DSSP file (Angstrom, degrees, kcal/mol; ACC not computed):
  #  RESIDUE AA STRUCTURE BP1 BP2  ACC     N-H-->O    O-->H-N    N-H-->O    O-->H-N    TCO  KAPPA ALPHA  PHI   PSI    X-CA   Y-CA   Z-CA
    1    1 A M     >        0   0    0      0, 0.0     4,-2.0     0, 0.0     5,-0.2   0.000 360.0 360.0 360.0 -39.7   28.5  -13.1  -41.5
    2    2 A K  H  >  +     0   0    0      1,-0.2     4,-2.0     2,-0.2     5,-0.1   0.896 360.0  50.8 -63.2 -39.8   28.1  -16.9  -41.5
    3    3 A Q  H  > S+     0   0    0      1,-0.2     4,-2.7     2,-0.2    -1,-0.2   0.889 107.4  54.3 -64.9 -38.2   30.9  -17.3  -39.0
    4    4 A F  H  > S+     0   0    0      1,-0.2     4,-2.9     2,-0.2     5,-0.2   0.917 108.3  48.7 -60.5 -44.2   29.2  -14.7  -36.8
    5    5 A I  H  X S+     0   0    0     -4,-2.0     4,-2.5     2,-0.2    -1,-0.2   0.901 112.2  48.6 -64.2 -41.2   26.0  -16.6  -36.8
    6    6 A I  H  X S+     0   0    0     -4,-2.0     4,-2.1     2,-0.2    -2,-0.2   0.935 114.2  45.3 -64.3 -46.6   27.7  -19.9  -35.9
    7    7 A V  H  X S+     0   0    0     -4,-2.7     4,-2.2     2,-0.2    -2,-0.2   0.924 113.8  49.6 -63.9 -44.6   29.7  -18.3  -33.1
    8    8 A F  H  X S+     0   0    0     -4,-2.9     4,-2.4     1,-0.2    -2,-0.2   0.910 110.6  50.3 -60.5 -43.3   26.6  -16.5  -31.7
    9    9 A S  H  X S+     0   0    0     -4,-2.5     4,-2.5     1,-0.2    -1,-0.2   0.901 109.3  51.6 -62.3 -41.3   24.6  -19.8  -31.9
   10   10 A F  H  X S+     0   0    0     -4,-2.1     4,-2.4     2,-0.2    -1,-0.2   0.908 110.1  49.0 -61.9 -43.3   27.3  -21.6  -30.0
   11   11 A I  H  X S+     0   0    0     -4,-2.2     4,-2.2     2,-0.2    -2,-0.2   0.925 111.9  48.1 -63.8 -45.1   27.4  -18.9  -27.3
   12   12 A V  H  X S+     0   0    0     -4,-2.4     4,-2.0     1,-0.2     5,-0.2   0.918 113.1  48.0 -62.5 -44.3   23.6  -19.0  -26.8
   13   13 A V  H  X S+     0   0    0     -4,-2.5     4,-2.1     1,-0.2    -2,-0.2   0.912 112.6  47.6 -64.7 -43.6   23.5  -22.8  -26.7
   14   14 A T  H  X S+     0   0    0     -4,-2.4     4,-0.9     1,-0.2    -1,-0.2   0.865 111.1  51.5 -69.1 -34.2   26.4  -23.1  -24.1
   15   15 A Q  H  < S+     0   0    0     -4,-2.2    44,-0.5    -5,-0.2     3,-0.3   0.913 116.4  38.9 -67.8 -41.5   24.8  -20.4  -21.9
   16   16 A T  H >< S+     0   0    0     -4,-2.0     3,-1.0     1,-0.2    -2,-0.2   0.781 107.3  64.3 -80.5 -25.6   21.4  -22.1  -21.8
   17   17 A A  H 3< S+     0   0    0     -4,-2.1    -1,-0.2     1,-0.2    -2,-0.2   0.767 108.8  40.4 -67.9 -24.3   22.8  -25.6  -21.6
   18   18 A Y  T 3< S+     0   0    0     -4,-0.9    -1,-0.2    -3,-0.3    -2,-0.2   0.235  84.2 124.6-110.2  13.5   24.4  -24.9  -18.2
   19   19 A S    <   -     0   0    0     -3,-1.0     2,-0.4    39,-0.2    39,-0.2  -0.394  57.3-135.7 -74.6 156.3   21.7  -22.8  -16.6
   20   20 A Q        +     0   0    0     37,-2.5    45,-2.4    43,-0.3     2,-0.6  -0.476  43.7 147.7-115.6  60.1   20.4  -24.0  -13.3
   21   21 A K  E     -a   65   0A   0     -2,-0.4    53,-3.4    43,-0.2    54,-1.5  -0.864  28.4-178.5 -93.9 120.2   16.6  -23.8  -13.4
   22   22 A L  E     -ab  66  75A   0     43,-3.0    45,-3.1    -2,-0.6     2,-0.4  -0.829  23.4-157.7-126.4 156.2   15.3  -26.6  -11.3
   23   23 A F  E     - b   0  76A   0     52,-1.5    54,-3.0    -2,-0.3     2,-0.6  -1.000  18.0-135.5-134.0 133.4   12.0  -28.1  -10.2
   24   24 A S  E     - b   0  77A   0     -2,-0.4    54,-0.2    43,-0.3     2,-0.2  -0.792  24.4-157.4 -91.5 120.5   11.4  -30.2   -7.1
   25   25 A V        -     0   0    0     52,-3.1    54,-0.4    -2,-0.6     6,-0.0  -0.522  18.9-132.9 -96.3 164.3    9.2  -33.2   -7.9
   26   26 A N  S    S+     0   0    0     -2,-0.2     2,-0.4    52,-0.1    -1,-0.1   0.656  86.3  52.6 -90.0 -18.0    7.1  -35.3   -5.4
   27   27 A Y  S >  S-     0   0    0      1,-0.1     3,-1.6    51,-0.0     4,-0.4  -0.960  73.6-134.3-128.2 140.5    8.2  -38.7   -6.5
   28   28 A Q  G >  S+     0   0    0     -2,-0.4     3,-1.4     1,-0.3    -1,-0.1   0.834 103.7  59.6 -58.9 -37.5   11.7  -40.2   -6.9
   29   29 A N  G 3  S+     0   0    0      1,-0.3    -1,-0.3     3,-0.0    49,-0.0   0.614 100.7  57.1 -72.7 -10.0   11.0  -41.8  -10.3
   30   30 A Q  G <  S+     0   0    0     -3,-1.6    -1,-0.3    47,-0.0     2,-0.2   0.552  91.3  97.3 -90.1  -9.4   10.2  -38.4  -11.8
   31   31 A A    <   -     0   0    0     -3,-1.4    46,-0.2    -4,-0.4     3,-0.1  -0.518  56.4-160.6 -91.2 146.8   13.5  -36.9  -10.9
   32   32 A D  S    S+     0   0    0     44,-1.6     2,-0.4     1,-0.3    45,-0.2   0.797  88.5  24.0 -80.9 -35.5   16.7  -36.5  -12.9
   33   33 A I  E     -c   77   0A   0     43,-1.9    45,-1.9    77,-0.0     2,-0.5  -0.994  69.6-141.5-136.8 136.5   18.8  -36.1   -9.8
   34   34 A K  E     -c   78   0A   0     -2,-0.4    53,-2.4    43,-0.2    54,-1.9  -0.873  28.9-166.4 -97.3 129.7   18.3  -37.3   -6.2
   35   35 A V  E     -cd  79  88A   0     43,-2.9    45,-2.7    -2,-0.5     2,-0.4  -0.904  15.5-165.8-123.7 142.4   19.5  -34.7   -3.7
   36   36 A F  E     - d   0  89A   0     52,-2.1    54,-2.8    -2,-0.4     2,-0.7  -0.996  18.2-138.4-125.5 133.6   20.3  -34.7    0.0
   37   37 A V  E     - d   0  90A   0     -2,-0.4    54,-0.2    43,-0.4     2,-0.1  -0.820  23.7-152.5 -92.8 117.6   20.7  -31.5    2.0
   38   38 A V        -     0   0    0     52,-2.8    54,-0.3    -2,-0.7     6,-0.1  -0.405  17.1-127.7 -87.6 165.3   23.6  -31.9    4.5
   39   39 A D  S    S+     0   0    0     -2,-0.1     2,-0.4     1,-0.1    -1,-0.1   0.736  89.5  42.3 -84.4 -25.1   24.1  -30.1    7.8
   40   40 A Y  S >  S-     0   0    0      1,-0.1     3,-1.6    51,-0.0     4,-0.4  -0.955  75.1-129.2-130.2 144.8   27.6  -28.8    7.2
   41   41 A A  G >  S+     0   0    0     -2,-0.4     3,-1.3     1,-0.3    -1,-0.1   0.824 106.1  61.2 -60.0 -35.1   29.2  -27.2    4.2
   42   42 A N  G 3  S+     0   0    0      1,-0.3    -1,-0.3    -3,-0.0    49,-0.0   0.607  99.8  56.6 -72.9  -8.9   32.2  -29.5    4.3
   43   43 A Q  G <  S+     0   0    0     -3,-1.6    -1,-0.3    47,-0.0    -2,-0.2   0.546  91.7  98.0 -91.1 -10.0   30.0  -32.5    3.8
   44   44 A A    <   -     0   0    0     -3,-1.3    46,-0.2    -4,-0.4     3,-0.1  -0.464  59.2-156.9 -88.1 149.1   28.5  -31.2    0.5
   45   45 A D  S    S+     0   0    0     44,-2.5    57,-3.1     1,-0.3    58,-2.1   0.771  92.0  21.3 -80.6 -33.1   29.4  -31.9   -3.1
   46   46 A L  E     -eF  90 101A   0     43,-1.8    45,-1.7    55,-0.2     2,-0.6  -0.998  68.3-145.0-140.9 131.9   27.9  -28.5   -4.0
   47   47 A K  E     -eF  91 100A   0     53,-3.0    53,-2.1    -2,-0.4     2,-0.4  -0.880  30.2-156.9 -95.4 125.8   27.2  -25.4   -2.0
   48   48 A V  E     -e   92   0A   0     43,-2.8    45,-3.0    -2,-0.6     2,-0.5  -0.835  17.7-166.1-113.6 138.2   24.0  -23.8   -3.4
   49   49 A F  E     -g   63   0B   0     13,-2.9    15,-2.2    -2,-0.4     2,-0.6  -0.992  21.6-136.2-118.5 126.6   22.7  -20.3   -3.3
   50   50 A K  E     -g   64   0B   0     -2,-0.5     2,-0.2    43,-0.4    15,-0.2  -0.717  21.8-155.7 -84.4 120.7   19.0  -19.8   -4.3
   51   51 A V        -     0   0    0     13,-2.8    15,-0.4    -2,-0.6     6,-0.0  -0.589  15.9-136.9 -95.2 159.6   18.6  -16.8   -6.6
   52   52 A D  S    S+     0   0    0     -2,-0.2     2,-0.4     1,-0.1    -1,-0.1   0.688  85.4  46.9 -88.5 -20.9   15.4  -14.8   -7.0
   53   53 A Y  S >  S-     0   0    0      1,-0.1     3,-1.6    12,-0.0     4,-0.3  -0.965  74.5-132.7-129.4 141.3   15.4  -14.5  -10.8
   54   54 A S  G >  S+     0   0    0     -2,-0.4     3,-1.4     1,-0.3   -34,-0.2   0.806 103.8  62.5 -62.8 -30.9   16.0  -17.1  -13.5
   55   55 A N  G 3  S+     0   0    0      1,-0.3    -1,-0.3     2,-0.1     3,-0.2   0.656  97.1  59.3 -72.6 -11.9   18.4  -15.0  -15.4
   56   56 A R  G <  S+     0   0    0     -3,-1.6     2,-0.6     1,-0.2    -1,-0.3   0.530  87.3  78.8 -87.0  -7.2   20.8  -14.9  -12.4
   57   57 A A    <   +     0   0    0     -3,-1.4   -37,-2.5    -4,-0.3     2,-0.3  -0.312  64.6 141.3 -97.9  49.7   21.1  -18.7  -12.4
   58   58 A Q        +     0   0    0     -2,-0.6     3,-0.2    -3,-0.2   -39,-0.2  -0.706  47.5  15.3 -94.4 143.3   23.6  -19.0  -15.3
   59   59 A G  S    S-     0   0    0    -44,-0.5     2,-1.1    -2,-0.3     4,-0.3   0.068  93.0 -77.8  84.2 163.7   26.4  -21.4  -15.4
   60   60 A N  S    S+     0   0    0      1,-0.2    -1,-0.1     2,-0.1    41,-0.1  -0.524  89.4 116.4 -97.1  64.1   27.0  -24.6  -13.4
   61   61 A K  S    S-     0   0    0     -2,-1.1    -1,-0.2    -3,-0.2     3,-0.1   0.307  93.1 -90.5-117.6   5.6   28.2  -22.6  -10.3
   62   62 A G  S    S+     0   0    0     -3,-0.3   -13,-2.9     1,-0.3     2,-0.8   0.610  82.3 133.8  92.7  12.3   25.7  -23.5   -7.7
   63   63 A L  E     -g   49   0B   0     -4,-0.3     2,-0.4   -15,-0.2   -43,-0.3  -0.867  37.4-172.1 -96.4 108.7   23.3  -20.6   -8.4
   64   64 A W  E     -g   50   0B   0    -15,-2.2   -13,-2.8    -2,-0.8     2,-0.5  -0.820  20.1-167.5-111.0 140.7   19.8  -22.3   -8.5
   65   65 A F  E     -a   21   0A   0    -45,-2.4   -43,-3.0    -2,-0.4     2,-0.6  -0.995  17.3-144.2-121.6 124.2   16.5  -20.9   -9.4
   66   66 A F  E     -a   22   0A   0     -2,-0.5   -43,-0.2   -15,-0.4     2,-0.1  -0.790  17.8-147.9 -92.0 122.2   13.4  -23.1   -8.5
   67   67 A T        -     0   0    0    -45,-3.1   -43,-0.3    -2,-0.6     3,-0.1  -0.380  16.0-129.8 -85.3 164.1   10.7  -22.9  -11.2
   68   68 A D  S    S+     0   0    0      1,-0.1     2,-0.3    -2,-0.1    -1,-0.1   0.721  92.6  37.3 -83.5 -23.5    7.0  -23.1  -10.6
   69   69 A Y  S >  S-     0   0    0      1,-0.1     3,-1.4   -46,-0.0     4,-0.4  -0.968  76.2-129.0-133.6 146.2    6.4  -25.8  -13.3
   70   70 A S  G >  S+     0   0    0     -2,-0.3     3,-1.2     1,-0.3    -1,-0.1   0.810 105.8  62.2 -64.8 -30.6    8.5  -28.7  -14.4
   71   71 A N  G 3  S+     0   0    0      1,-0.3    -1,-0.3    -3,-0.0   -48,-0.0   0.625 100.0  56.0 -73.6  -9.7    8.4  -27.8  -18.1
   72   72 A Q  G <  S+     0   0    0     -3,-1.4    -1,-0.3   -50,-0.0    -2,-0.2   0.543  96.2  87.0 -90.7  -9.4   10.2  -24.5  -17.2
   73   73 A S    <   -     0   0    0     -3,-1.2   -51,-0.2    -4,-0.4     3,-0.1  -0.484  65.5-148.2 -95.7 160.5   13.2  -26.3  -15.6
   74   74 A D  S    S+     0   0    0    -53,-3.4     2,-0.3     1,-0.3   -52,-0.2   0.781  88.2  13.9 -88.4 -34.9   16.4  -27.8  -16.9
   75   75 A K  E     -b   22   0A   0    -54,-1.5   -52,-1.5   -43,-0.0     2,-0.4  -0.971  69.8-135.2-139.5 152.4   16.5  -30.5  -14.4
   76   76 A T  E     -b   23   0A   0     -2,-0.3   -43,-1.9   -54,-0.2   -44,-1.6  -0.899  21.7-158.0-109.6 143.4   14.1  -32.1  -11.9
   77   77 A L  E     -bc  24  33A   0    -54,-3.0   -52,-3.1    -2,-0.4     2,-0.4  -0.884  12.3-163.0-120.7 147.9   15.1  -32.9   -8.3
   78   78 A F  E     - c   0  34A   0    -45,-1.9   -43,-2.9    -2,-0.3     2,-0.7  -0.994  19.8-139.5-126.6 125.7   13.9  -35.2   -5.6
   79   79 A F  E     - c   0  35A   0     -2,-0.4   -43,-0.2   -54,-0.4     2,-0.1  -0.752  22.9-155.9 -87.7 116.2   15.0  -34.5   -2.1
   80   80 A V        -     0   0    0    -45,-2.7   -43,-0.4    -2,-0.7     6,-0.0  -0.416  18.4-129.9 -90.4 165.8   15.8  -37.8   -0.3
   81   81 A D  S    S+     0   0    0     -2,-0.1     2,-0.4     1,-0.1    -1,-0.1   0.689  87.5  46.1 -88.6 -21.1   15.7  -38.5    3.4
   82   82 A Y  S >  S-     0   0    0      1,-0.1     3,-1.6   -46,-0.0     4,-0.4  -0.959  73.8-131.3-130.9 143.9   19.1  -40.2    3.7
   83   83 A A  G >  S+     0   0    0     -2,-0.4     3,-1.2     1,-0.3    -1,-0.1   0.820 105.3  61.1 -61.3 -33.8   22.6  -39.3    2.3
   84   84 A N  G 3  S+     0   0    0      1,-0.3    -1,-0.3    -3,-0.0   -48,-0.0   0.607 100.3  56.2 -73.7  -9.0   23.3  -42.8    0.9
   85   85 A Q  G <  S+     0   0    0     -3,-1.6    -1,-0.3   -50,-0.0    -2,-0.2   0.564  92.0  98.3 -90.5 -11.2   20.2  -42.4   -1.4
   86   86 A A    <   -     0   0    0     -3,-1.2   -51,-0.2    -4,-0.4     3,-0.1  -0.475  54.8-163.1 -89.0 147.0   21.5  -39.2   -3.0
   87   87 A D  S    S+     0   0    0    -53,-2.4     2,-0.4     1,-0.3   -52,-0.2   0.730  89.7  25.8 -83.7 -30.1   23.3  -38.6   -6.3
   88   88 A L  E     -d   35   0A   0    -54,-1.9   -52,-2.1    21,-0.0     2,-0.5  -0.999  67.8-151.4-141.3 132.6   24.3  -35.2   -5.0
   89   89 A K  E     -d   36   0A   0     -2,-0.4   -44,-2.5   -54,-0.2   -43,-1.8  -0.911  24.8-176.2-104.7 128.7   24.8  -33.7   -1.6
   90   90 A I  E     -de  37  46A   0    -54,-2.8   -52,-2.8    -2,-0.5     2,-0.4  -0.834  20.1-158.6-124.2 161.2   24.2  -30.0   -1.2
   91   91 A F  E     - e   0  47A   0    -45,-1.7   -43,-2.8    -2,-0.3     2,-0.5  -0.989  22.2-131.8-135.9 127.9   24.4  -27.3    1.4
   92   92 A F  E     - e   0  48A   0     -2,-0.4     2,-0.2   -54,-0.3   -43,-0.2  -0.697  25.5-158.6 -83.4 125.8   22.4  -24.0    1.1
   93   93 A V        -     0   0    0    -45,-3.0   -43,-0.4    -2,-0.5     6,-0.0  -0.610  19.6-133.6-101.7 162.9   24.6  -21.0    1.7
   94   94 A Q  S    S+     0   0    0     -2,-0.2     2,-0.4   -45,-0.1    -1,-0.1   0.726  86.1  49.1 -87.4 -24.1   23.6  -17.5    2.7
   95   95 A Y  S >  S-     0   0    0      1,-0.1     3,-1.6   -46,-0.0     4,-0.4  -0.929  75.1-130.7-126.4 144.1   25.6  -15.5    0.2
   96   96 A E  G >  S+     0   0    0     -2,-0.4     3,-1.4     1,-0.3    -1,-0.1   0.848 105.4  59.7 -58.8 -38.5   26.1  -15.9   -3.5
   97   97 A N  G 3  S+     0   0    0      1,-0.3    -1,-0.3    -3,-0.0   -48,-0.0   0.588  97.4  62.1 -72.0  -7.5   29.9  -15.7   -3.4
   98   98 A Q  G <  S+     0   0    0     -3,-1.6    -1,-0.3   -50,-0.0    -2,-0.2   0.613  82.3 103.8 -87.7 -14.2   29.9  -18.8   -1.2
   99   99 A A    <   +     0   0    0     -3,-1.4     2,-0.2    -4,-0.4   -51,-0.2  -0.337  46.6  99.2 -70.6 148.4   28.3  -21.0   -3.8
  100  100 A G  E     -F   47   0A   0    -53,-2.1   -53,-3.0   -38,-0.1     2,-0.3  -0.839  67.5 -59.3 155.2 171.9   30.4  -23.5   -5.8
  101  101 A W  E     +F   46   0A   0     -2,-0.2   -55,-0.2   -55,-0.2     3,-0.2  -0.580  28.7 174.8 -82.5 135.9   31.5  -27.1   -6.3
  102  102 A Q  S    S+     0   0    0    -57,-3.1     2,-0.6    -2,-0.3   -56,-0.2   0.669  83.8  39.9-100.3 -33.2   33.4  -29.0   -3.6
  103  103 A N    >   -     0   0    0    -58,-2.1     3,-1.7     1,-0.1    -1,-0.2  -0.885  66.6-172.1-123.6  96.1   33.5  -32.3   -5.5
  104  104 A N  G >  S+     0   0    0     -2,-0.6     3,-1.3     1,-0.3     4,-0.3   0.680  77.6  74.7 -65.5 -18.2   34.1  -31.6   -9.2
  105  105 A S  G 3  S+     0   0    0      1,-0.2    -1,-0.3     2,-0.1     3,-0.3   0.668  94.3  53.4 -69.4 -14.0   33.5  -35.3  -10.1
  106  106 A K  G X  S+     0   0    0     -3,-1.7     3,-1.8     1,-0.2     4,-0.3   0.447  78.0  98.5 -97.4  -2.3   29.7  -34.6   -9.7
  107  107 A K  G X  S+     0   0    0     -3,-1.3     3,-1.6     1,-0.3    -1,-0.2   0.818  70.6  67.5 -56.6 -34.1   29.5  -31.6  -12.0
  108  108 A Q  G >  S+     0   0    0     -4,-0.3     3,-1.3    -3,-0.3    -1,-0.3   0.705  83.8  74.7 -63.9 -18.7   28.2  -33.7  -14.9
  109  109 A L  G <  S+     0   0    0     -3,-1.8    -1,-0.3     1,-0.3    -2,-0.2   0.810 100.1  42.4 -62.2 -29.3   25.0  -34.3  -13.0
  110  110 A L  G <         0   0    0     -3,-1.6    -1,-0.3    -4,-0.3    -2,-0.2   0.218 360.0 360.0-106.4  14.6   23.9  -30.8  -13.8
  111  111 A Y    <         0   0    0     -3,-1.3    -1,-0.2    -4,-0.1    -2,-0.1   0.439 360.0 360.0 -90.8 360.0   24.9  -30.5  -17.4
């Protein structure tokens, strides 16, 4: 029984640790990550699909849910005006199956 509780706890922690609930802040110094939206998918580090419900934004796969309040989010974002200011370049896709990482070296930003 003790092993079951340990394994269950590990699963719950890993599932919530990688969820992608985000909040867009108004000032750069409030953000965990600075993001720039590129014009073309091949320029992006991550292709993002915006989901409608927070429970669909599980895993570090580019499925993002934007929260209404910063305390509900896992990470805060600031959208910068120029690509050279960004920690992460993203491209918004139309379909969920298009989302995903192009540049795996940036994955740690969203853990």
